[in-house]
C-alpha positions in Angstrom: -5.4 2.7 -7.4 -6.2 -1.1 -7.6 -2.6 -1.9 -6.5 -2.8 0.5 -3.5 -6.2 -1.1 -2.5 -4.5 -4.5 -2.8 -1.8 -3.3 -0.3 -4.5 -2.3 2.2 -6.3 -5.6 1.8 -3.0 -7.4 2.5 -3.3 -5.9 6.0 -7.0 -6.7 6.2 -7.9 -3.1 5.9 -10.2 -1.1 3.7 -9.2 1.7 1.3 -5.8 2.2 -0.2 -2.2 2.1 1.1 0.2 3.7 -1.2 3.4 1.7 -1.6 6.8 2.7 -0.1 8.7 0.9 -2.8 7.2 -0.4 -6.0 7.8 -1.4 -9.6 4.2 -2.4 -10.3 2.1 -0.6 -7.7 2.3 -3.6 -5.3 4.4 -3.0 -2.3 7.9 -4.7 -2.7 9.9 -3.2 0.2 11.7 -6.0 2.1 11.5 -4.7 5.7 8.1 -5.4 7.1 8.3 -2.8 9.9 8.9 -0.1 7.4 6.5 -1.5 4.8 3.4 -2.0 7.0 4.1 0.3 9.9 5.4 3.4 8.2 1.9 4.4 7.0 2.5 8.2 7.4 3.3 8.2 3.7 -0.5 7.9 3.1 -0.8 11.4 4.6 1.6 12.9 2.1 -0.6 11.9 -0.9 -3.6 14.1 0.1 -1.2 16.9 0.9 0.3 16.7 -2.5 -3.1 16.6 -4.1 -4.1 19.7 -2.1 -0.9 21.5 -3.1 -1.2 20.6 -6.8 -4.8 21.7 -7.0 -4.2 24.9 -5.0 -1.2 25.8 -7.1 -2.6 24.9 -10.6 -6.3 25.5 -10.0 -6.9 22.2 -11.8 -10.2 21.3 -10.4 -10.8 18.8 -13.1 -8.0 16.7 -11.7 -9.5 16.8 -8.3 -12.9 15.7 -9.6 -11.7 13.0 -12.0 -8.7 11.4 -10.2 -7.9 13.1 -7.0 -11.2 12.6 -5.2 -10.9 8.8 -5.5 -7.4 8.9 -4.0 -8.6 11.1 -1.2 -11.6 8.8 -0.4 -9.5 5.6 -0.5 -6.7 6.9 1.6 -9.3 8.2 4.1 -10.9 4.8 4.2 -7.6 3.2 5.0 -6.9 5.7 7.8 -10.4 5.3 9.3 -10.0 1.5 9.3 -6.5 1.6 10.8 -7.4 3.7 13.9 -9.6 2.6 16.8 -11.4 4.5 19.5 -10.1 3.8 23.0 -12.9 4.1 25.6 -10.3 4.0 28.3 -8.4 7.0 26.9 -11.3 8.7 25.4 -9.6 9.3 22.0 -8.6 7.6 18.8 -5.4 5.6 18.8 -3.2 4.2 16.1 -1.0 1.3 17.3 2.1 -0.4 15.9 3.4 2.3 13.6 6.7 3.8 12.6 6.8 7.6 12.4 8.5 9.8 9.8 11.8 9.9 11.7 12.1 6.1 11.2 13.9 5.7 14.6 11.0 4.4 16.7 9.5 1.3 15.2 6.3 -0.4 16.3 5.1 2.3 18.7 1.7 3.7 19.3 0.3 7.1 18.3 3.2 8.3 16.2 1.1 10.0 13.6 
């Protein structure tokens, strides 16, 4: 978790950003658009925790390790979005979606 928190701080954000490519936990991918804009990977982590807990019934994992991950990933997401008064909704700008074909676009969750 400390390394993922470091990755978020590198972007000036709270919480944790799970790395795309790593040997040590610190992000080491060499393409910045993929590294810093392809943040949808952070959504896969809570989904995996949900599936693991749901499948195994291992609530101890959720309480001891999983909850911290869920909180830190949520803090990152909350800091990464902003509310647009003009549009009346939350926006996320400068991202690359899961298809990886549209780089640096807005609202590709």
